[in-house]
mmJSON file of the N, C-alpha and C atoms, coordinates in Angstrom:
{"data_MODEL":{"atom_site":{
"group_PDB":["ATOM","ATOM","ATOM","ATOM","ATOM","ATOM","ATOM","ATOM","ATOM","ATOM","ATOM","ATOM","ATOM","ATOM","ATOM","ATOM","ATOM","ATOM","ATOM","ATOM","ATOM","ATOM","ATOM","ATOM","ATOM","ATOM","ATOM","ATOM","ATOM","ATOM","ATOM","ATOM","ATOM","ATOM","ATOM","ATOM","ATOM","ATOM","ATOM","ATOM","ATOM","ATOM","ATOM","ATOM","ATOM","ATOM","ATOM","ATOM","ATOM","ATOM","ATOM","ATOM","ATOM","ATOM","ATOM","ATOM","ATOM","ATOM","ATOM","ATOM","ATOM","ATOM","ATOM","ATOM","ATOM","ATOM","ATOM","ATOM","ATOM","ATOM","ATOM","ATOM","ATOM","ATOM","ATOM","ATOM","ATOM","ATOM","ATOM","ATOM","ATOM","ATOM","ATOM","ATOM","ATOM","ATOM","ATOM","ATOM","ATOM","ATOM","ATOM","ATOM","ATOM","ATOM","ATOM","ATOM","ATOM","ATOM","ATOM","ATOM","ATOM","ATOM","ATOM","ATOM","ATOM","ATOM","ATOM","ATOM","ATOM","ATOM","ATOM","ATOM","ATOM","ATOM","ATOM","ATOM","ATOM","ATOM","ATOM","ATOM","ATOM","ATOM","ATOM","ATOM","ATOM","ATOM","ATOM","ATOM","ATOM","ATOM","ATOM","ATOM","ATOM","ATOM","ATOM","ATOM","ATOM","ATOM","ATOM","ATOM","ATOM","ATOM","ATOM","ATOM","ATOM","ATOM","ATOM","ATOM","ATOM","ATOM","ATOM","ATOM","ATOM"],
"id":[1,2,3,4,5,6,7,8,9,10,11,12,13,14,15,16,17,18,19,20,21,22,23,24,25,26,27,28,29,30,31,32,33,34,35,36,37,38,39,40,41,42,43,44,45,46,47,48,49,50,51,52,53,54,55,56,57,58,59,60,61,62,63,64,65,66,67,68,69,70,71,72,73,74,75,76,77,78,79,80,81,82,83,84,85,86,87,88,89,90,91,92,93,94,95,96,97,98,99,100,101,102,103,104,105,106,107,108,109,110,111,112,113,114,115,116,117,118,119,120,121,122,123,124,125,126,127,128,129,130,131,132,133,134,135,136,137,138,139,140,141,142,143,144,145,146,147,148,149,150,151,152,153],
"type_symbol":["N","C","C","N","C","C","N","C","C","N","C","C","N","C","C","N","C","C","N","C","C","N","C","C","N","C","C","N","C","C","N","C","C","N","C","C","N","C","C","N","C","C","N","C","C","N","C","C","N","C","C","N","C","C","N","C","C","N","C","C","N","C","C","N","C","C","N","C","C","N","C","C","N","C","C","N","C","C","N","C","C","N","C","C","N","C","C","N","C","C","N","C","C","N","C","C","N","C","C","N","C","C","N","C","C","N","C","C","N","C","C","N","C","C","N","C","C","N","C","C","N","C","C","N","C","C","N","C","C","N","C","C","N","C","C","N","C","C","N","C","C","N","C","C","N","C","C","N","C","C","N","C","C"],
"label_atom_id":["N","CA","C","N","CA","C","N","CA","C","N","CA","C","N","CA","C","N","CA","C","N","CA","C","N","CA","C","N","CA","C","N","CA","C","N","CA","C","N","CA","C","N","CA","C","N","CA","C","N","CA","C","N","CA","C","N","CA","C","N","CA","C","N","CA","C","N","CA","C","N","CA","C","N","CA","C","N","CA","C","N","CA","C","N","CA","C","N","CA","C","N","CA","C","N","CA","C","N","CA","C","N","CA","C","N","CA","C","N","CA","C","N","CA","C","N","CA","C","N","CA","C","N","CA","C","N","CA","C","N","CA","C","N","CA","C","N","CA","C","N","CA","C","N","CA","C","N","CA","C","N","CA","C","N","CA","C","N","CA","C","N","CA","C","N","CA","C","N","CA","C","N","CA","C","N","CA","C"],
"label_alt_id":[null,null,null,null,null,null,null,null,null,null,null,null,null,null,null,null,null,null,null,null,null,null,null,null,null,null,null,null,null,null,null,null,null,null,null,null,null,null,null,null,null,null,null,null,null,null,null,null,null,null,null,null,null,null,null,null,null,null,null,null,null,null,null,null,null,null,null,null,null,null,null,null,null,null,null,null,null,null,null,null,null,null,null,null,null,null,null,null,null,null,null,null,null,null,null,null,null,null,null,null,null,null,null,null,null,null,null,null,null,null,null,null,null,null,null,null,null,null,null,null,null,null,null,null,null,null,null,null,null,null,null,null,null,null,null,null,null,null,null,null,null,null,null,null,null,null,null,null,null,null,null,null,null],
"label_comp_id":["MET","MET","MET","ILE","ILE","ILE","GLY","GLY","GLY","THR","THR","THR","PHE","PHE","PHE","LEU","LEU","LEU","GLY","GLY","GLY","ILE","ILE","ILE","SER","SER","SER","SER","SER","SER","ARG","ARG","ARG","THR","THR","THR","VAL","VAL","VAL","GLU","GLU","GLU","ARG","ARG","ARG","HIS","HIS","HIS","LEU","LEU","LEU","HIS","HIS","HIS","ALA","ALA","ALA","LEU","LEU","LEU","LYS","LYS","LYS","GLU","GLU","GLU","ASP","ASP","ASP","GLY","GLY","GLY","LEU","LEU","LEU","ILE","ILE","ILE","SER","SER","SER","THR","THR","THR","SER","SER","SER","LYS","LYS","LYS","GLY","GLY","GLY","LYS","LYS","LYS","ILE","ILE","ILE","TYR","TYR","TYR","ILE","ILE","ILE","SER","SER","SER","PRO","PRO","PRO","ALA","ALA","ALA","GLN","GLN","GLN","TYR","TYR","TYR","GLN","GLN","GLN","GLU","GLU","GLU","LEU","LEU","LEU","LEU","LEU","LEU","ASN","ASN","ASN","LEU","LEU","LEU","VAL","VAL","VAL","THR","THR","THR","SER","SER","SER","ASN","ASN","ASN","LEU","LEU","LEU"],
"label_asym_id":["A","A","A","A","A","A","A","A","A","A","A","A","A","A","A","A","A","A","A","A","A","A","A","A","A","A","A","A","A","A","A","A","A","A","A","A","A","A","A","A","A","A","A","A","A","A","A","A","A","A","A","A","A","A","A","A","A","A","A","A","A","A","A","A","A","A","A","A","A","A","A","A","A","A","A","A","A","A","A","A","A","A","A","A","A","A","A","A","A","A","A","A","A","A","A","A","A","A","A","A","A","A","A","A","A","A","A","A","A","A","A","A","A","A","A","A","A","A","A","A","A","A","A","A","A","A","A","A","A","A","A","A","A","A","A","A","A","A","A","A","A","A","A","A","A","A","A","A","A","A","A","A","A"],
"label_entity_id":["1","1","1","1","1","1","1","1","1","1","1","1","1","1","1","1","1","1","1","1","1","1","1","1","1","1","1","1","1","1","1","1","1","1","1","1","1","1","1","1","1","1","1","1","1","1","1","1","1","1","1","1","1","1","1","1","1","1","1","1","1","1","1","1","1","1","1","1","1","1","1","1","1","1","1","1","1","1","1","1","1","1","1","1","1","1","1","1","1","1","1","1","1","1","1","1","1","1","1","1","1","1","1","1","1","1","1","1","1","1","1","1","1","1","1","1","1","1","1","1","1","1","1","1","1","1","1","1","1","1","1","1","1","1","1","1","1","1","1","1","1","1","1","1","1","1","1","1","1","1","1","1","1"],
"label_seq_id":[1,1,1,2,2,2,3,3,3,4,4,4,5,5,5,6,6,6,7,7,7,8,8,8,9,9,9,10,10,10,11,11,11,12,12,12,13,13,13,14,14,14,15,15,15,16,16,16,17,17,17,18,18,18,19,19,19,20,20,20,21,21,21,22,22,22,23,23,23,24,24,24,25,25,25,26,26,26,27,27,27,28,28,28,29,29,29,30,30,30,31,31,31,32,32,32,33,33,33,34,34,34,35,35,35,36,36,36,37,37,37,38,38,38,39,39,39,40,40,40,41,41,41,42,42,42,43,43,43,44,44,44,45,45,45,46,46,46,47,47,47,48,48,48,49,49,49,50,50,50,51,51,51],
"pdbx_PDB_ins_code":[null,null,null,null,null,null,null,null,null,null,null,null,null,null,null,null,null,null,null,null,null,null,null,null,null,null,null,null,null,null,null,null,null,null,null,null,null,null,null,null,null,null,null,null,null,null,null,null,null,null,null,null,null,null,null,null,null,null,null,null,null,null,null,null,null,null,null,null,null,null,null,null,null,null,null,null,null,null,null,null,null,null,null,null,null,null,null,null,null,null,null,null,null,null,null,null,null,null,null,null,null,null,null,null,null,null,null,null,null,null,null,null,null,null,null,null,null,null,null,null,null,null,null,null,null,null,null,null,null,null,null,null,null,null,null,null,null,null,null,null,null,null,null,null,null,null,null,null,null,null,null,null,null],
"Cartn_x":[5.285,3.938,2.912,3.416,2.753,3.485,4.729,4.89,4.735,4.703,4.356,2.728,1.908,0.439,0.534,1.33,1.359,2.269,2.627,3.84,4.818,5.562,6.53,7.92,8.602,9.839,9.816,10.14,10.072,10.867,11.888,12.691,11.889,10.941,10.277,9.169,8.519,7.412,8.152,9.836,9.99,10.33,11.006,11.03,9.712,8.741,7.356,6.677,7.502,6.986,7.662,9.067,9.835,9.524,8.759,8.46,7.182,6.532,5.483,5.361,6.407,6.674,7.25,8.159,8.733,7.576,6.859,5.812,4.638,4.97,4.183,2.761,2.396,1.154,0.796,1.754,2.002,2.882,2.52,3.643,3.666,4.828,5.369,5.831,5.492,6.302,6.395,7.54,7.587,7.574,7.782,7.452,5.886,5.238,3.346,3.515,2.513,1.716,0.855,0.961,-0.332,-0.591,-2.33,-2.746,-3.472,-3.131,-4.496,-5.294,-7.009,-7.982,-7.147,-6.431,-6.281,-5.021,-4.093,-3.575,-4.362,-5.112,-5.935,-6.898,-7.205,-7.735,-6.975,-5.933,-4.753,-4.278,-4.431,-4.246,-5.554,-6.446,-7.733,-7.758,-7.282,-7.397,-6.203,-5.201,-3.964,-4.505,-5.275,-5.697,-6.607,-7.651,-8.771,-8.37,-7.121,-6.978,-6.102,-5.401,-4.329,-5.296,-6.726,-7.518,-7.935],
"Cartn_y":[19.417,19.382,20.389,20.217,21.051,22.777,22.732,24.244,24.442,23.803,24.063,24.696,23.85,24.408,25.877,26.032,27.292,28.36,27.992,28.856,29.562,28.688,28.912,27.768,27.87,26.7,25.711,24.401,23.138,23.527,24.191,24.304,25.183,26.237,26.731,26.208,25.266,24.037,23.525,23.102,21.442,22.638,23.725,24.571,24.677,25.033,24.733,23.334,22.415,21.438,20.545,21.204,20.576,21.669,22.775,23.431,22.888,22.648,21.87,20.618,20.216,18.584,18.662,19.511,20.231,20.689,21.138,21.898,21.057,19.362,18.474,18.611,19.455,19.454,18.62,18.194,17.354,15.785,15.094,13.581,13.298,12.507,12.489,11.049,10.382,8.91,8.698,7.631,7.628,8.316,9.462,11.03,11.315,10.591,11.404,12.04,13.077,14.03,13.074,12.952,12.464,13.501,13.848,14.918,13.962,13.862,13.046,14.151,13.828,14.756,15.327,14.934,16.031,16.985,16.722,17.585,18.537,18.119,19.022,19.713,19.713,20.525,21.787,21.388,22.186,23.156,22.593,23.32,24.22,23.886,24.75,25.622,25.561,26.571,27.696,27.267,28.05,29.257,28.505,29.626,29.996,29.597,30.549,31.719,31.593,32.523,33.408,33.29,34.222,34.937,34.928,35.949,37.313],
"Cartn_z":[-8.616,-8.705,-7.834,-6.631,-5.981,-6.255,-6.609,-6.526,-8.118,-9.002,-10.264,-10.421,-9.417,-9.347,-8.715,-7.547,-6.781,-7.429,-8.426,-9.032,-8.171,-7.197,-6.524,-6.635,-6.6,-6.704,-5.865,-6.243,-5.589,-4.282,-4.26,-2.956,-1.839,-2.207,-1.569,-0.7,-1.672,-1.283,-0.457,-0.46,0.29,2.165,1.854,3.011,3.98,3.519,4.095,4.457,3.527,4.057,5.307,5.476,6.113,7.439,7.449,8.522,9.104,8.344,8.809,9.181,8.958,9.499,10.98,10.559,12.061,13.392,13.227,14.021,14.347,13.406,13.713,13.118,11.966,11.705,10.113,9.654,8.463,9.246,8.284,8.268,7.061,6.562,5.063,5.361,4.646,4.547,2.969,2.444,1.299,0.243,0.296,-0.448,-0.707,0.191,0.35,2.067,1.413,2.63,3.359,4.586,5.116,5.961,6.479,7.883,8.026,9.579,10.416,10.746,11.189,11.71,12.727,13.418,14.679,13.993,12.964,12.328,11.316,10.487,9.754,10.772,11.813,12.886,13.543,13.609,13.844,12.807,11.377,10.225,10.202,10.272,10.371,11.201,12.207,13.432,13.158,12.527,12.133,10.562,9.995,9.099,8.964,9.809,10.419,11.641,12.471,13.153,12.62,11.21,10.538,9.378,9.689,8.38,9.09],
"occupancy":[1.0,1.0,1.0,1.0,1.0,1.0,1.0,1.0,1.0,1.0,1.0,1.0,1.0,1.0,1.0,1.0,1.0,1.0,1.0,1.0,1.0,1.0,1.0,1.0,1.0,1.0,1.0,1.0,1.0,1.0,1.0,1.0,1.0,1.0,1.0,1.0,1.0,1.0,1.0,1.0,1.0,1.0,1.0,1.0,1.0,1.0,1.0,1.0,1.0,1.0,1.0,1.0,1.0,1.0,1.0,1.0,1.0,1.0,1.0,1.0,1.0,1.0,1.0,1.0,1.0,1.0,1.0,1.0,1.0,1.0,1.0,1.0,1.0,1.0,1.0,1.0,1.0,1.0,1.0,1.0,1.0,1.0,1.0,1.0,1.0,1.0,1.0,1.0,1.0,1.0,1.0,1.0,1.0,1.0,1.0,1.0,1.0,1.0,1.0,1.0,1.0,1.0,1.0,1.0,1.0,1.0,1.0,1.0,1.0,1.0,1.0,1.0,1.0,1.0,1.0,1.0,1.0,1.0,1.0,1.0,1.0,1.0,1.0,1.0,1.0,1.0,1.0,1.0,1.0,1.0,1.0,1.0,1.0,1.0,1.0,1.0,1.0,1.0,1.0,1.0,1.0,1.0,1.0,1.0,1.0,1.0,1.0,1.0,1.0,1.0,1.0,1.0,1.0],
"B_iso_or_equiv":[0.0,0.0,0.0,0.0,0.0,0.0,0.0,0.0,0.0,0.0,0.0,0.0,0.0,0.0,0.0,0.0,0.0,0.0,0.0,0.0,0.0,0.0,0.0,0.0,0.0,0.0,0.0,0.0,0.0,0.0,0.0,0.0,0.0,0.0,0.0,0.0,0.0,0.0,0.0,0.0,0.0,0.0,0.0,0.0,0.0,0.0,0.0,0.0,0.0,0.0,0.0,0.0,0.0,0.0,0.0,0.0,0.0,0.0,0.0,0.0,0.0,0.0,0.0,0.0,0.0,0.0,0.0,0.0,0.0,0.0,0.0,0.0,0.0,0.0,0.0,0.0,0.0,0.0,0.0,0.0,0.0,0.0,0.0,0.0,0.0,0.0,0.0,0.0,0.0,0.0,0.0,0.0,0.0,0.0,0.0,0.0,0.0,0.0,0.0,0.0,0.0,0.0,0.0,0.0,0.0,0.0,0.0,0.0,0.0,0.0,0.0,0.0,0.0,0.0,0.0,0.0,0.0,0.0,0.0,0.0,0.0,0.0,0.0,0.0,0.0,0.0,0.0,0.0,0.0,0.0,0.0,0.0,0.0,0.0,0.0,0.0,0.0,0.0,0.0,0.0,0.0,0.0,0.0,0.0,0.0,0.0,0.0,0.0,0.0,0.0,0.0,0.0,0.0],
"pdbx_formal_charge":[null,null,null,null,null,null,null,null,null,null,null,null,null,null,null,null,null,null,null,null,null,null,null,null,null,null,null,null,null,null,null,null,null,null,null,null,null,null,null,null,null,null,null,null,null,null,null,null,null,null,null,null,null,null,null,null,null,null,null,null,null,null,null,null,null,null,null,null,null,null,null,null,null,null,null,null,null,null,null,null,null,null,null,null,null,null,null,null,null,null,null,null,null,null,null,null,null,null,null,null,null,null,null,null,null,null,null,null,null,null,null,null,null,null,null,null,null,null,null,null,null,null,null,null,null,null,null,null,null,null,null,null,null,null,null,null,null,null,null,null,null,null,null,null,null,null,null,null,null,null,null,null,null],
"auth_seq_id":[1,1,1,2,2,2,3,3,3,4,4,4,5,5,5,6,6,6,7,7,7,8,8,8,9,9,9,10,10,10,11,11,11,12,12,12,13,13,13,14,14,14,15,15,15,16,16,16,17,17,17,18,18,18,19,19,19,20,20,20,21,21,21,22,22,22,23,23,23,24,24,24,25,25,25,26,26,26,27,27,27,28,28,28,29,29,29,30,30,30,31,31,31,32,32,32,33,33,33,34,34,34,35,35,35,36,36,36,37,37,37,38,38,38,39,39,39,40,40,40,41,41,41,42,42,42,43,43,43,44,44,44,45,45,45,46,46,46,47,47,47,48,48,48,49,49,49,50,50,50,51,51,51],
"auth_comp_id":["MET","MET","MET","ILE","ILE","ILE","GLY","GLY","GLY","THR","THR","THR","PHE","PHE","PHE","LEU","LEU","LEU","GLY","GLY","GLY","ILE","ILE","ILE","SER","SER","SER","SER","SER","SER","ARG","ARG","ARG","THR","THR","THR","VAL","VAL","VAL","GLU","GLU","GLU","ARG","ARG","ARG","HIS","HIS","HIS","LEU","LEU","LEU","HIS","HIS","HIS","ALA","ALA","ALA","LEU","LEU","LEU","LYS","LYS","LYS","GLU","GLU","GLU","ASP","ASP","ASP","GLY","GLY","GLY","LEU","LEU","LEU","ILE","ILE","ILE","SER","SER","SER","THR","THR","THR","SER","SER","SER","LYS","LYS","LYS","GLY","GLY","GLY","LYS","LYS","LYS","ILE","ILE","ILE","TYR","TYR","TYR","ILE","ILE","ILE","SER","SER","SER","PRO","PRO","PRO","ALA","ALA","ALA","GLN","GLN","GLN","TYR","TYR","TYR","GLN","GLN","GLN","GLU","GLU","GLU","LEU","LEU","LEU","LEU","LEU","LEU","ASN","ASN","ASN","LEU","LEU","LEU","VAL","VAL","VAL","THR","THR","THR","SER","SER","SER","ASN","ASN","ASN","LEU","LEU","LEU"],
"auth_asym_id":["A","A","A","A","A","A","A","A","A","A","A","A","A","A","A","A","A","A","A","A","A","A","A","A","A","A","A","A","A","A","A","A","A","A","A","A","A","A","A","A","A","A","A","A","A","A","A","A","A","A","A","A","A","A","A","A","A","A","A","A","A","A","A","A","A","A","A","A","A","A","A","A","A","A","A","A","A","A","A","A","A","A","A","A","A","A","A","A","A","A","A","A","A","A","A","A","A","A","A","A","A","A","A","A","A","A","A","A","A","A","A","A","A","A","A","A","A","A","A","A","A","A","A","A","A","A","A","A","A","A","A","A","A","A","A","A","A","A","A","A","A","A","A","A","A","A","A","A","A","A","A","A","A"],
"auth_atom_id":["N","CA","C","N","CA","C","N","CA","C","N","CA","C","N","CA","C","N","CA","C","N","CA","C","N","CA","C","N","CA","C","N","CA","C","N","CA","C","N","CA","C","N","CA","C","N","CA","C","N","CA","C","N","CA","C","N","CA","C","N","CA","C","N","CA","C","N","CA","C","N","CA","C","N","CA","C","N","CA","C","N","CA","C","N","CA","C","N","CA","C","N","CA","C","N","CA","C","N","CA","C","N","CA","C","N","CA","C","N","CA","C","N","CA","C","N","CA","C","N","CA","C","N","CA","C","N","CA","C","N","CA","C","N","CA","C","N","CA","C","N","CA","C","N","CA","C","N","CA","C","N","CA","C","N","CA","C","N","CA","C","N","CA","C","N","CA","C","N","CA","C","N","CA","C","N","CA","C"],
"pdbx_PDB_model_num":[1,1,1,1,1,1,1,1,1,1,1,1,1,1,1,1,1,1,1,1,1,1,1,1,1,1,1,1,1,1,1,1,1,1,1,1,1,1,1,1,1,1,1,1,1,1,1,1,1,1,1,1,1,1,1,1,1,1,1,1,1,1,1,1,1,1,1,1,1,1,1,1,1,1,1,1,1,1,1,1,1,1,1,1,1,1,1,1,1,1,1,1,1,1,1,1,1,1,1,1,1,1,1,1,1,1,1,1,1,1,1,1,1,1,1,1,1,1,1,1,1,1,1,1,1,1,1,1,1,1,1,1,1,1,1,1,1,1,1,1,1,1,1,1,1,1,1,1,1,1,1,1,1]
}}}
């Protein structure tokens, strides 16, 4: 569903989710994506530092 919404392949989504998980920026459980407040702050810093 994420890939369809963004207009990219599901393989690309999987690859990026795997990278985010490896970097500790997201967590997954039972096919769901979880973002803790600390992870959210890290993601926010990552996005704003690349503007």
